[in-house]
ChimeraX commands (.cxc) that place a marker at each C-alpha (Angstrom):
marker #1 position 13.21,-27.30,10.81 radius 0.5
marker #1 position 11.13,-24.20,10.12 radius 0.5
marker #1 position 12.23,-20.89,11.59 radius 0.5
marker #1 position 9.54,-18.60,13.00 radius 0.5
marker #1 position 9.16,-14.92,13.70 radius 0.5
marker #1 position 6.75,-13.03,15.93 radius 0.5
marker #1 position 3.98,-10.72,14.74 radius 0.5
marker #1 position 2.36,-8.37,17.23 radius 0.5
marker #1 position -1.30,-7.44,17.15 radius 0.5
marker #1 position -3.32,-5.43,19.67 radius 0.5
marker #1 position -4.67,-7.50,22.57 radius 0.5
marker #1 position -8.23,-6.42,21.75 radius 0.5
marker #1 position -7.87,-7.82,18.23 radius 0.5
marker #1 position -6.32,-11.03,19.54 radius 0.5
marker #1 position -9.27,-11.47,21.90 radius 0.5
marker #1 position -11.73,-10.94,19.04 radius 0.5
marker #1 position -9.86,-13.47,16.89 radius 0.5
marker #1 position -9.98,-16.04,19.70 radius 0.5
marker #1 position -13.75,-15.58,19.92 radius 0.5
marker #1 position -14.08,-15.78,16.13 radius 0.5
marker #1 position -12.18,-19.05,15.76 radius 0.5
marker #1 position -14.11,-20.88,18.46 radius 0.5
marker #1 position -15.74,-23.90,16.85 radius 0.5
marker #1 position -13.62,-23.69,13.69 radius 0.5
marker #1 position -10.70,-25.76,12.49 radius 0.5
marker #1 position -8.29,-23.02,13.59 radius 0.5
marker #1 position -6.74,-23.93,16.92 radius 0.5
marker #1 position -5.09,-20.58,17.56 radius 0.5
marker #1 position -4.72,-17.01,16.42 radius 0.5
marker #1 position -1.43,-18.03,14.80 radius 0.5
marker #1 position -3.22,-20.67,12.71 radius 0.5
marker #1 position -5.69,-18.09,11.39 radius 0.5
marker #1 position -2.97,-15.51,10.69 radius 0.5
marker #1 position -0.89,-18.08,8.79 radius 0.5
marker #1 position -3.96,-19.04,6.74 radius 0.5
marker #1 position -4.76,-15.41,5.92 radius 0.5
marker #1 position -1.19,-14.55,4.99 radius 0.5
marker #1 position -0.86,-17.63,2.80 radius 0.5
marker #1 position -4.11,-16.70,1.02 radius 0.5
marker #1 position -2.87,-13.19,0.37 radius 0.5
marker #1 position 0.56,-14.37,-0.82 radius 0.5
marker #1 position -0.99,-16.97,-3.16 radius 0.5
marker #1 position -3.28,-14.32,-4.65 radius 0.5
marker #1 position -0.31,-12.02,-5.11 radius 0.5
marker #1 position 1.77,-14.72,-6.80 radius 0.5
marker #1 position -1.06,-15.65,-9.16 radius 0.5
marker #1 position -1.62,-12.06,-10.29 radius 0.5
marker #1 position 1.93,-10.73,-9.93 radius 0.5
marker #1 position 0.43,-8.09,-7.68 radius 0.5
marker #1 position -2.30,-7.87,-5.09 radius 0.5
marker #1 position -4.81,-5.23,-6.04 radius 0.5
marker #1 position -7.27,-3.59,-3.70 radius 0.5
marker #1 position -10.00,-5.59,-5.48 radius 0.5
marker #1 position -8.13,-8.85,-4.75 radius 0.5
marker #1 position -7.82,-7.91,-1.09 radius 0.5
marker #1 position -11.52,-7.00,-0.92 radius 0.5
marker #1 position -12.42,-10.35,-2.51 radius 0.5
marker #1 position -10.37,-12.24,0.08 radius 0.5
marker #1 position -12.01,-10.19,2.84 radius 0.5
marker #1 position -15.51,-10.91,1.49 radius 0.5
marker #1 position -14.77,-14.64,1.27 radius 0.5
marker #1 position -13.55,-14.70,4.87 radius 0.5
marker #1 position -16.62,-12.75,6.01 radius 0.5
marker #1 position -18.91,-15.25,4.24 radius 0.5
marker #1 position -17.08,-18.07,6.01 radius 0.5
marker #1 position -17.61,-16.30,9.33 radius 0.5
marker #1 position -13.94,-15.59,10.05 radius 0.5
marker #1 position -14.31,-11.81,9.84 radius 0.5
marker #1 position -17.08,-9.45,10.84 radius 0.5
marker link #1:1,2 radius 0.2
marker link #1:2,3 radius 0.2
marker link #1:3,4 radius 0.2
marker link #1:4,5 radius 0.2
marker link #1:5,6 radius 0.2
marker link #1:6,7 radius 0.2
marker link #1:7,8 radius 0.2
marker link #1:8,9 radius 0.2
marker link #1:9,10 radius 0.2
marker link #1:10,11 radius 0.2
marker link #1:11,12 radius 0.2
marker link #1:12,13 radius 0.2
marker link #1:13,14 radius 0.2
marker link #1:14,15 radius 0.2
marker link #1:15,16 radius 0.2
marker link #1:16,17 radius 0.2
marker link #1:17,18 radius 0.2
marker link #1:18,19 radius 0.2
marker link #1:19,20 radius 0.2
marker link #1:20,21 radius 0.2
marker link #1:21,22 radius 0.2
marker link #1:22,23 radius 0.2
marker link #1:23,24 radius 0.2
marker link #1:24,25 radius 0.2
marker link #1:25,26 radius 0.2
marker link #1:26,27 radius 0.2
marker link #1:27,28 radius 0.2
marker link #1:28,29 radius 0.2
marker link #1:29,30 radius 0.2
marker link #1:30,31 radius 0.2
marker link #1:31,32 radius 0.2
marker link #1:32,33 radius 0.2
marker link #1:33,34 radius 0.2
marker link #1:34,35 radius 0.2
marker link #1:35,36 radius 0.2
marker link #1:36,37 radius 0.2
marker link #1:37,38 radius 0.2
marker link #1:38,39 radius 0.2
marker link #1:39,40 radius 0.2
marker link #1:40,41 radius 0.2
marker link #1:41,42 radius 0.2
marker link #1:42,43 radius 0.2
marker link #1:43,44 radius 0.2
marker link #1:44,45 radius 0.2
marker link #1:45,46 radius 0.2
marker link #1:46,47 radius 0.2
marker link #1:47,48 radius 0.2
marker link #1:48,49 radius 0.2
marker link #1:49,50 radius 0.2
marker link #1:50,51 radius 0.2
marker link #1:51,52 radius 0.2
marker link #1:52,53 radius 0.2
marker link #1:53,54 radius 0.2
marker link #1:54,55 radius 0.2
marker link #1:55,56 radius 0.2
marker link #1:56,57 radius 0.2
marker link #1:57,58 radius 0.2
marker link #1:58,59 radius 0.2
marker link #1:59,60 radius 0.2
marker link #1:60,61 radius 0.2
marker link #1:61,62 radius 0.2
marker link #1:62,63 radius 0.2
marker link #1:63,64 radius 0.2
marker link #1:64,65 radius 0.2
marker link #1:65,66 radius 0.2
marker link #1:66,67 radius 0.2
marker link #1:67,68 radius 0.2
marker link #1:68,69 radius 0.2
view
């Protein structure tokens, strides 16, 4: 069984995320956050560190997919 922890984000951001994921394969804010964190961790593990350029690349990819403004 997987253990979980709670992450807090501002309500305004949570509302924006809910609007953003409508019509996508993400069923909840938690799904999107898990996806984003996994992406960042994978990038970090592949490069032994996550540079600002890596983070910007991830952000650009998510914007192109419509997940971020």
